[in-house]
C-alpha positions as MATLAB code, in Angstrom:
seq = 'MTCKTKIVATIGPASSDFATICDLIRAGVRVFRINCSHGSEAERIQLIQLSKQAAQSLDIPIAVMIDLQGPKIRVGELEKPSITLKRGQTIKITAQSVRGNEKYFSIELPELTKNVQVGNRILLDDGKIELKVIRKLMDFLEAEVINGGELLPRKGANFPDSELSLSGITEKDLNDLKLGLENSIDAVALSFVQSEKDILDLKQHIEQKISVCKKVPIIAKIERPQALEHLSKILEIADGVMVARGDLAIEISPACVPTAQKEIIQTANRMGKYVITATQMLESMIENAIPTRAEANDVANAVFDGSDAVMLSAETSIGKHPVLAVKTMVSIIAEAEKHLAQWSVWNGNIIPKSSDEDSFFVIQAARDLSKDRNVTAICVFTQSGRTAILLSKTRPHVPIFAYTPNADTYSQLSLYWGVHSILTSRANNLDEILAIIENTVSKTNHLKSGDQVVLICGYPVQKFRSANLVMLHTFP';
ca = [
       6.331  -90.325   -0.993;
       5.952  -88.660   -4.539;
       6.028  -84.943   -5.211;
       4.321  -83.083   -7.955;
       7.236  -80.583   -7.987;
      10.429  -82.633   -9.266;
      13.633  -82.901   -7.813;
      16.587  -82.259   -9.710;
      20.090  -83.618   -7.948;
      23.574  -83.093   -9.276;
      25.577  -86.324   -9.784;
      29.403  -85.693   -8.228;
      32.062  -87.595   -6.197;
      29.885  -87.893   -3.393;
      26.925  -89.927   -5.512;
      28.410  -91.310   -8.365;
      28.055  -95.052   -7.642;
      25.588  -97.369   -8.658;
      23.937  -98.125   -5.269;
      23.923  -94.420   -4.239;
      22.223  -93.134   -7.635;
      19.657  -95.631   -6.565;
      19.220  -94.520   -3.124;
      18.688  -90.863   -4.537;
      16.009  -92.313   -6.971;
      14.085  -93.970   -4.218;
      14.162  -91.179   -2.368;
      12.866  -88.880   -4.597;
      15.136  -87.929   -7.625;
      13.633  -87.952  -11.089;
      16.124  -85.818  -12.608;
      19.919  -86.165  -12.720;
      22.134  -83.377  -13.621;
      25.584  -83.491  -15.148;
      27.716  -80.619  -14.538;
      30.065  -80.606  -17.497;
      32.256  -77.990  -15.653;
      33.904  -81.173  -14.009;
      35.179  -84.524  -14.425;
      36.512  -86.120  -17.972;
      34.429  -87.187  -20.862;
      35.057  -90.724  -19.660;
      33.322  -90.301  -16.566;
      30.456  -87.883  -17.574;
      29.549  -90.722  -19.969;
      29.774  -93.465  -16.895;
      27.617  -90.798  -15.062;
      24.970  -91.169  -17.764;
      24.574  -94.886  -18.178;
      25.064  -95.741  -14.402;
      21.745  -92.985  -14.017;
      20.104  -94.888  -17.072;
      20.813  -98.112  -15.343;
      19.625  -97.267  -11.897;
      16.325  -96.149  -13.287;
      15.953  -99.483  -15.532;
      16.963 -101.632  -12.348;
      14.310 -100.025   -9.789;
      11.260  -99.153  -13.409;
      11.536  -95.626  -12.157;
      11.457  -92.982  -15.065;
      14.280  -90.480  -14.868;
      15.490  -87.918  -17.252;
      19.214  -86.979  -17.185;
      20.415  -83.796  -17.980;
      23.776  -82.113  -19.125;
      24.563  -78.874  -17.989;
      26.719  -77.383  -20.445;
      29.941  -74.942  -19.148;
      29.317  -72.061  -21.421;
      32.242  -69.668  -21.802;
      34.187  -69.294  -18.808;
      36.026  -65.306  -18.220;
      38.921  -65.708  -15.997;
      41.461  -63.908  -14.798;
      45.354  -64.126  -16.634;
      47.846  -65.487  -14.910;
      49.991  -63.324  -12.401;
      53.823  -62.806  -11.675;
      53.262  -63.655   -7.783;
      50.959  -66.030   -5.806;
      48.367  -63.503   -5.532;
      47.946  -59.522   -5.674;
      46.712  -56.952   -3.764;
      44.312  -54.283   -4.773;
      43.060  -51.662   -2.657;
      39.957  -49.684   -2.723;
      40.817  -45.947   -4.576;
      43.796  -47.170   -6.861;
      43.974  -47.719  -10.182;
      44.990  -50.566  -12.177;
      45.218  -51.671  -16.027;
      43.383  -54.455  -17.681;
      44.339  -56.043  -21.078;
      42.746  -58.871  -22.700;
      46.298  -59.595  -24.058;
      48.473  -62.199  -22.533;
      50.812  -60.888  -19.600;
      51.604  -61.992  -16.118;
      49.978  -59.253  -14.108;
      50.885  -57.267  -11.004;
      49.314  -54.729   -8.830;
      49.993  -51.929  -11.970;
      48.002  -54.283  -14.522;
      46.723  -57.670  -15.108;
      44.977  -59.306  -17.745;
      41.554  -60.883  -18.346;
      40.620  -63.561  -21.001;
      37.815  -62.097  -23.218;
      39.238  -60.919  -26.815;
      36.845  -58.321  -27.331;
      37.360  -56.632  -23.975;
      38.067  -53.025  -25.095;
      35.357  -53.201  -27.375;
      32.473  -54.597  -25.177;
      33.460  -53.040  -21.988;
      32.410  -49.056  -21.550;
      33.375  -46.283  -19.751;
      31.160  -46.498  -16.086;
      30.888  -50.476  -16.264;
      31.851  -52.623  -13.513;
      33.852  -55.242  -13.724;
      33.567  -58.095  -10.810;
      36.263  -60.553   -9.894;
      36.135  -63.382   -7.828;
      32.521  -64.241   -7.354;
      32.107  -60.650   -6.591;
      34.374  -60.080   -4.098;
      36.042  -57.396   -5.924;
      34.579  -54.825   -7.788;
      36.288  -52.219  -10.391;
      34.673  -49.422  -12.220;
      36.259  -48.556  -15.674;
      37.265  -44.644  -15.834;
      39.265  -44.581  -19.169;
      39.424  -46.803  -22.244;
      42.333  -46.809  -24.752;
      43.217  -49.228  -27.595;
      44.644  -52.166  -25.713;
      43.306  -52.107  -22.311;
      41.081  -50.308  -19.443;
      41.669  -48.198  -16.745;
      39.548  -49.186  -13.748;
      39.350  -48.075  -10.394;
      38.932  -50.186   -7.389;
      35.673  -49.865   -5.484;
      35.949  -53.164   -3.520;
      39.204  -54.251   -2.985;
      40.850  -57.544   -2.058;
      43.171  -60.498   -2.863;
      43.074  -61.659   -6.539;
      44.508  -64.633   -7.176;
      45.399  -66.056  -11.006;
      42.262  -67.751  -12.666;
      39.360  -66.452  -11.060;
      36.190  -65.831  -12.822;
      35.113  -62.096  -14.162;
      32.076  -60.655  -14.612;
      30.578  -58.253  -16.524;
      26.886  -57.365  -15.408;
      26.842  -54.008  -17.082;
      28.478  -55.072  -20.374;
      26.509  -57.077  -23.717;
      29.346  -59.403  -24.522;
      30.001  -60.238  -27.736;
      31.333  -63.927  -27.538;
      29.544  -66.762  -28.561;
      27.622  -68.357  -25.901;
      28.869  -71.827  -27.005;
      32.238  -73.530  -26.825;
      34.431  -76.136  -28.632;
      34.445  -77.611  -25.171;
      30.354  -77.401  -25.116;
      29.933  -78.655  -28.711;
      32.064  -81.680  -27.696;
      29.980  -82.296  -24.362;
      26.606  -81.802  -26.114;
      27.904  -84.577  -28.934;
      28.945  -87.035  -26.008;
      25.772  -86.184  -24.320;
      23.331  -86.905  -27.471;
      24.972  -90.146  -28.087;
      24.368  -91.367  -24.599;
      20.695  -90.462  -25.034;
      20.736  -87.430  -22.429;
      17.087  -86.124  -21.757;
      17.707  -82.484  -21.684;
      20.651  -79.895  -22.126;
      21.238  -76.793  -20.018;
      22.997  -73.933  -21.431;
      25.161  -71.643  -19.304;
      25.474  -67.419  -19.752;
      22.486  -67.077  -21.856;
      22.188  -63.006  -23.418;
      19.532  -63.460  -25.790;
      17.529  -65.772  -27.718;
      20.312  -65.823  -30.532;
      22.197  -68.140  -28.107;
      19.079  -70.773  -28.056;
      19.031  -70.674  -31.597;
      22.500  -71.159  -32.095;
      22.609  -74.235  -29.610;
      19.351  -75.496  -31.785;
      21.357  -75.295  -34.950;
      24.323  -77.021  -33.631;
      21.753  -79.930  -32.613;
      19.985  -79.737  -35.636;
      22.678  -79.409  -38.311;
      26.040  -80.357  -36.729;
      24.797  -83.518  -34.832;
      22.832  -86.607  -35.786;
      19.924  -86.740  -33.436;
      16.914  -88.668  -33.960;
      14.938  -87.084  -30.724;
      14.204  -83.659  -29.602;
      15.774  -82.727  -26.972;
      14.446  -79.973  -24.338;
      16.878  -76.944  -24.286;
      16.783  -75.132  -20.772;
      18.239  -71.310  -21.053;
      20.010  -70.520  -17.490;
      19.289  -67.225  -16.388;
      22.416  -65.796  -14.673;
      23.147  -62.303  -16.725;
      20.871  -58.888  -16.533;
      20.823  -59.199  -20.247;
      19.038  -62.352  -20.012;
      16.219  -61.085  -17.676;
      15.738  -57.978  -20.661;
      15.506  -60.823  -23.175;
      13.421  -63.285  -20.945;
      10.160  -63.046  -23.138;
      11.960  -63.744  -26.112;
      14.142  -66.311  -24.456;
      10.985  -68.030  -23.597;
       9.686  -68.067  -26.733;
      12.646  -70.383  -28.382;
      13.786  -72.437  -25.534;
      11.641  -75.064  -23.713;
      12.552  -73.683  -20.203;
      14.705  -71.975  -17.770;
      16.545  -72.358  -14.580;
      16.677  -69.484  -12.261;
      20.709  -69.751  -11.705;
      20.843  -67.668   -8.423;
      24.466  -67.887   -8.206;
      25.749  -66.057  -10.622;
      22.711  -64.487  -11.101;
      23.279  -62.600   -7.740;
      27.177  -61.694   -8.629;
      25.762  -59.827  -11.721;
      22.543  -58.481  -10.215;
      23.033  -58.310   -6.507;
      21.784  -60.822   -3.703;
      18.824  -58.396   -3.047;
      17.626  -57.926   -6.201;
      17.477  -62.168   -6.879;
      14.056  -62.850   -4.749;
      11.959  -60.123   -7.433;
      14.243  -61.857  -10.816;
      13.187  -65.311   -9.177;
       9.157  -64.470   -9.343;
       9.849  -62.582  -12.477;
      11.272  -65.412  -14.296;
       8.879  -68.361  -12.771;
       5.785  -66.148  -13.810;
       6.778  -65.554  -16.817;
       7.665  -69.057  -17.686;
       4.454  -70.329  -16.117;
       2.535  -67.782  -17.937;
       4.368  -68.663  -21.616;
       3.470  -72.330  -20.690;
       7.519  -73.254  -20.408;
       9.348  -75.136  -17.995;
      11.168  -73.559  -14.838;
      13.780  -75.081  -12.444;
      14.996  -73.140   -9.391;
      18.820  -73.555   -8.068;
      21.479  -73.055   -6.522;
      22.045  -73.133   -2.614;
      18.716  -74.386   -2.073;
      19.710  -76.498    1.299;
      23.698  -75.666    1.177;
      24.209  -76.067    4.437;
      23.434  -79.735    4.180;
      26.676  -80.131    2.261;
      28.389  -80.312    5.757;
      25.002  -80.753    8.163;
      22.345  -83.004    8.868;
      19.567  -80.715    8.814;
      19.004  -77.309    6.657;
      18.631  -74.082    7.949;
      15.378  -72.673    8.703;
      16.064  -70.044    6.006;
      16.527  -72.792    3.279;
      13.751  -74.818    4.225;
      12.100  -71.203    3.750;
      13.492  -71.327    0.512;
      12.566  -74.481   -0.861;
       8.885  -74.256   -0.145;
       8.439  -70.575   -1.727;
       9.720  -71.871   -4.610;
       7.427  -74.204   -4.505;
       4.995  -71.736   -3.872;
       6.162  -69.484   -6.320;
       5.553  -72.164   -9.216;
       8.777  -73.864  -10.157;
       8.106  -77.196  -11.540;
      11.565  -78.423  -10.554;
      13.784  -77.389   -7.581;
      17.721  -78.614   -7.573;
      19.911  -79.574   -5.514;
      24.012  -78.730   -6.501;
      26.970  -79.605   -4.156;
      24.232  -80.933   -1.563;
      24.579  -84.001   -3.670;
      27.607  -83.959   -5.818;
      30.043  -83.378   -3.110;
      28.089  -83.277    0.369;
      28.020  -85.181    3.051;
      24.304  -86.282    3.095;
      23.396  -86.454   -0.380;
      20.398  -89.290   -0.145;
      19.140  -87.158    3.757;
      19.669  -84.186    1.364;
      16.956  -85.533   -1.292;
      14.497  -87.048    1.754;
      14.636  -83.381    3.325;
      13.835  -81.645    0.257;
      11.364  -84.049   -0.354;
       9.390  -83.740    3.155;
       9.928  -80.015    2.653;
       7.768  -80.184   -1.028;
       5.389  -82.270    0.327;
       4.180  -80.309    3.291;
       4.246  -76.964    0.924;
       1.936  -78.623   -1.704;
      -0.549  -79.339    0.755;
      -0.993  -75.929    1.291;
      -0.902  -75.168   -2.386;
      -4.546  -73.786   -3.094;
      -3.817  -71.347   -0.148;
      -0.552  -69.910   -0.900;
       0.353  -70.725   -4.318;
       1.442  -67.827   -6.803;
       0.787  -69.597  -10.057;
      -3.127  -70.375  -10.666;
      -2.622  -72.448  -13.940;
      -4.078  -69.826  -16.355;
      -1.198  -70.315  -19.581;
      -1.672  -68.222  -22.423;
      -1.633  -70.573  -25.515;
       0.293  -69.931  -28.967;
      -1.542  -70.154  -31.994;
       0.153  -73.643  -32.499;
      -1.381  -74.650  -29.371;
      -4.476  -73.178  -29.487;
      -6.697  -77.167  -29.759;
      -4.684  -78.666  -27.415;
      -5.055  -75.787  -24.859;
      -8.563  -76.240  -24.892;
      -8.721  -79.684  -24.663;
      -6.575  -79.709  -21.480;
      -8.957  -76.447  -20.368;
     -11.843  -79.173  -20.561;
      -9.800  -81.805  -18.770;
      -8.807  -79.759  -15.832;
     -12.485  -78.409  -15.589;
     -13.518  -82.146  -15.534;
     -10.709  -83.121  -12.952;
     -12.067  -80.490  -10.436;
     -15.154  -83.329   -9.870;
     -14.641  -85.238   -6.503;
     -14.969  -88.672   -7.948;
     -12.157  -87.785  -10.556;
      -8.604  -89.028   -9.373;
      -6.497  -88.710  -12.152;
      -5.888  -87.521  -15.605;
      -4.806  -90.171  -18.204;
      -2.848  -88.684  -21.436;
      -1.969  -90.806  -24.204;
       0.913  -89.004  -26.358;
       3.157  -89.704  -28.424;
       5.651  -86.507  -28.150;
       4.778  -85.462  -24.542;
       3.405  -82.538  -25.679;
      -0.169  -82.429  -24.286;
       1.310  -83.836  -20.785;
       3.624  -80.966  -20.653;
       1.161  -78.492  -21.383;
      -1.548  -79.948  -19.044;
       1.651  -80.164  -16.394;
       1.422  -75.970  -16.492;
      -2.129  -75.832  -15.672;
      -1.465  -77.621  -12.275;
      -4.392  -79.942  -11.992;
      -5.344  -81.187   -8.390;
      -5.118  -84.787   -9.693;
      -1.726  -86.912  -10.952;
      -1.470  -86.577  -14.452;
      -0.425  -90.265  -15.941;
       1.469  -90.053  -19.156;
       1.224  -92.815  -21.495;
       3.953  -93.172  -24.416;
       4.812  -95.872  -26.690;
       7.967  -93.437  -27.087;
      10.934  -94.322  -24.699;
      12.799  -91.274  -25.096;
       9.402  -89.280  -24.112;
       9.017  -91.909  -21.358;
      12.131  -90.699  -19.748;
      11.745  -86.559  -20.659;
       8.278  -86.541  -18.966;
       9.979  -86.980  -15.717;
      10.789  -83.778  -15.604;
       7.599  -82.152  -15.436;
       5.335  -81.369  -13.209;
       2.936  -83.816  -11.528;
       3.721  -86.212  -14.409;
       4.068  -90.059  -13.886;
       4.850  -91.336  -17.382;
       4.355  -94.955  -18.104;
       5.776  -96.423  -21.011;
       2.967  -98.639  -22.872;
       2.361 -100.621  -26.200;
       0.587  -98.684  -28.983;
      -3.281  -98.654  -28.944;
      -5.554  -98.895  -31.774;
      -8.687  -98.005  -30.411;
     -10.601  -96.558  -27.523;
     -11.460  -99.867  -25.916;
      -7.650 -100.782  -25.735;
      -6.650  -97.534  -24.354;
      -9.335  -98.050  -21.353;
      -8.136 -101.702  -21.363;
      -4.728 -100.213  -20.836;
      -5.571  -97.596  -17.935;
      -7.282 -100.350  -15.991;
      -4.154 -102.828  -16.019;
      -1.805 -100.039  -15.171;
      -3.246  -96.885  -12.928;
      -5.077  -99.316  -10.771;
      -1.714 -101.130   -9.936;
      -0.690  -98.203   -8.523;
      -3.193  -98.128   -5.915;
      -4.442  -94.615   -6.643;
      -7.567  -95.999   -8.069;
     -10.365  -98.388   -6.967;
     -13.634  -99.584   -8.151;
     -15.972  -96.542   -8.727;
     -13.551  -93.905   -9.201;
     -13.382  -91.686  -12.268;
     -10.444  -90.980  -14.553;
     -10.410  -88.227  -17.105;
      -8.902  -89.387  -20.614;
      -7.302  -86.947  -23.290;
      -6.225  -88.545  -26.454;
      -5.890  -87.870  -30.422;
      -8.784  -89.602  -32.259;
      -9.117  -91.575  -34.393;
      -6.405  -93.148  -31.972;
      -4.801  -94.843  -34.729;
      -3.903  -91.884  -36.928;
      -1.830  -90.314  -34.236;
      -3.435  -86.934  -33.829;
      -2.932  -84.303  -31.130;
      -5.563  -83.966  -28.670;
      -8.800  -83.663  -29.538;
     -10.721  -85.954  -27.116;
     -11.571  -85.593  -23.867;
     -13.586  -88.192  -22.001;
     -14.727  -89.358  -18.358;
     -14.049  -93.472  -17.491;
     -15.532  -94.647  -14.508;
     -13.549  -97.968  -12.932;
     -15.583 -100.694  -13.022;
];
């Protein structure tokens, strides 16, 4: 069963062998995520290579995305194994390297006293402990404990009310990025994005500091309130976004995540950009063989909201049932997609940028033609994949077959909603294009004699122009 909404699966200890990776692809995975927060460089290289080998073995295109760790802000070392913070007490916090206790402790944020203001909140250990800054001095902050608890060393710290001046890209990220590009990754996700500047910085590193011959889509993870404030500007620069609901829930509260999710997805779709919904989608399946009813609703609603892809994290990386989790997600998506006409929030009306206007009108014409009851597919001939990606955002009711002679484009198009990529030789004229379509798409059993397809390509064909031709072709 093939879904239009793509499934992203995180590979980890539970799914890192060749056989399981093949099983995940057969079950419906089309994007593999490599989480750079875990494992060694050698292990990450192996996972990338195994994913590509499995895809080649099965003759199914797969995209590999690395997820950069980003800056991790943590509590420093403590004098004891843990300390207890009680509601109402005051405590001092410094950026200096000290061994903490019940009176003071450190947080590894160099610009702590500059970035954090009186009244700002500090959340520790995934939000379990909440502090409020009541006084600022030169070298430390004084905070009141709002919600107390036991604090262990090296726990994470979040600053939902503060604009942090630290770079969104660490030396580790640059090393992981270089490693990924050298091993032909297809996309990169950037963590803890605050503004479009973080995306521009990453693009600069890719273009100037690292030798790379292909365009790699950048996915901005939206997990800070500042990213929500700058969402449109981030989307102007990034190729897509991820609704990273874990840290987002810590920063803005779980109650605000559903509306934030809808805002992110709607804005990305309107601007013609890619969007993944992630985090705890089938969390109970880490242990159990069936999901909760709430989880099934969550996946279906992400489809109805207009997600291009939905993501499994711990479910496939460390869970007991990685392949079953994918099969379960496929069944939920497939059922939801039967009812898109009735319940879908996204209607496919993107707002084109000026640079996309010519392609946009060609794509709109193709989508209108595809509504004819005799049309069973749209076939796109593309070098970069851009036309197929824009067409995907308009949500046609028929499959999109994207033909490309570019091996990188062939893999990257696995990211996008409703797109089936096909690696083909270059065509020099329309007759060759039609022959390629008849020799390939008909083998998928989607088409039969008398069926029609909508063809999109650049014309003259041999000039490799942007899409400017739409035509109907009837299968003999």
